[in-house]
Residue, then its C-alpha position, 0 to 999 in steps of 0.5 A: m499499499s502506498k504512503r502519502i507524503i506532504l512536502t511543504g515550505g516557503h523557499a526550498a525548491t532546490t532542497a525539496v528537488a534534491t530530496i524528491e530525486e532521492i525518493l524517486r531513485r529508491k522507487e519508494n511506493w510513495e505519493l508526493y504532494w507539495v503544499g506551498a505558496k502560489n506567488a514568489l513575491e508578496g503582492k505580485e503575480i509571479p508564480t513560484i518556481d515550485l509550480e513549474i518544477f514539481p509537476k515534472m517530477g510527479v508531485s501533486l501541487h496544492p498552493i495555499s495562502a502564505g500569510r506572515l507577521q512582517r518585521k517592518f510595516s508596509i502596504w502588504t502588512i495588513p493584507s499578509i496578516l489577514k491571509i494567516p487564518l485563510g492559510f490555516a483553513q486551506a491547510f486544514v482542507v488539504l490535510s483532511k483530503i490527502k490524509p498523509n502518512l508523513i509531513l516534511s517541512f523545509g520552513g517558511f511561513v507557508s509551512f506552519p499551518v501544515v505543521f500545525w494541523g499535522r500535529i493535531f491530526g497525529i501525523p509525524v512531522i519532520l522539519h528540515e533547517q537549512t541555515a546555520v541558525v534557525g528560521r523563524s517559522n521552524k523556531f515555532s514549528a520545532f515544538l510540533a515536530t517529531k524530528i528535526a533534520l539539521a543541515r548544520e551542526q551549529s543550529i542544534n543550539f536552537f532546537p530541542k536536542n532530543k529531536c535533532v538529527i544532523t543530515g546536511n543540506p540536500v543538493m541536487t544530483q546534477v550539482a553533486e556530480i560536478k567535478p571541479k574545473r582544472e582550468m579557467g575559461d577563456p574568458p573566465a565566466i562569472f555567474v551572478m545571482g541574487g538568490s531565488r527572488g534576485s537582488l537589486m543591490v547586487d544587480g546595481l554593483i554589476e551594472e556599475i562595473l559591467p563594461e570594465l568586466l566584459k573586457n576580461y570576463s563573460v557574465i551570466h546574470l540571474t537577475g530574478q523577475l524584478g531586475y530582468e527588464n533593467a538588465l535587458l536594457i543595459k544589454r542592449r546599450l552594449s557593443k555587439d562584442f560585449q552583448a555576446r559576453y553578457e547573458v541575462y536570465s530572469r530564471i534558470d530551471p533548477l534542474q538545469i542549473d548544473g549547466v551554468y555551474k559547470r561553465a562558471d569560474i567564479v560566482v557572485a551571490r547572496a549567501g542563502a543556505n542552498t547557494v552556499s551548499e551548492i558552491m561548496v559541493a561544486k567547489i567554485p571560487s566565490i564572492l558572497i554578499p550576505i543579506p544583513w537583515t536576515y533573521k539572526d544574521e543567518q546569511t553571514l553565518n552561511a557565508k562563513l561556512a564557505v570561507e572555512f571550506g576555502v571556496a569563498k570570500i565575504l563582501p559585507q553589504g555595508m562595504a560593498t562598492p562596485s570598485k571593491l567587488f571588482e577588486l575582489l573579482e580580480e583577486t579571485r581570478k589571479n588566485w583561482k588555481e590556488i583556491i581550486e587546488k586547496v578544495k579539490d579533494k575536500k569532502e563536502p557532507d552535503v553530497y550525502a544529505s539527501a540519502k540521510l534525510v530520506d532515511l529519516m523519512e522512511e523511519c518516521a512515515k506511519 
């Protein structure tokens, strides 16, 4: 008899994809459902990448409203608060209909109503914490969870220790199988990404130094939806030779991200948990610009893991100027072979994280 598994979360598409890949590899007799937000940004009709990816993998989608308590008052604060009870009602309907044997939550406020009803209905709940600290939703969900899977040992101090299992952060198969490059491209390729929603701040830094960069580099720029049109406009103003060296994307299918990583010689990025895991696994020299206002400064702590691993430098946002970024890029290019040599044989535990997490799911599924 098949088991029904609900996966839920706010911003964990690649982590969920990696976990689903492992489930499919094992040919588990499981029916998979994804309960997540409909839109990627508050107040904007921009579908989440989950809605595009998961159906291709045989996962049934059940979008619900993602109300949340915001740290700063804005025009979306009241509408967001009003969506909280709606999200709870929708989650109740979904769980009543599916009657799952297990819930796996990757955090985010959209997941909390699912975890709440899971506990009420007596369904085993596994939380997965991707960061080096604790996400705000997971902080509250921890009291309702059966088990808590941690990506980083450091975050055990934020949870009930008797519930914790250290699994690592699942990384997609195609990323885990990337071999470190032996030589830089000619010209070297810089992959710029601001996170799942993009970063106008990072875009602005690149815009200022782009003509100078394109003299010696090619640039692959993942802007997110908000910065895409502006980046296209900038590209049109470049000479034809420079246009050929500047690729602009609003989104890249996570199932195809390995192709970009294989081309990239240097990554410039925010320091989300998944980004950090991927650059460590792929062993790509990187410059990380952590978002300074993340909960408990989680992105800085994520970035420090990559620095300790030997693959990254941190550029604090308060010090991030176009000239400083250009300086770090040049420094990374000059030291590129030395960086690769130091990390090429290092073992990154996230390679095995998907297997460990699915082992835990097998153990907990009713």
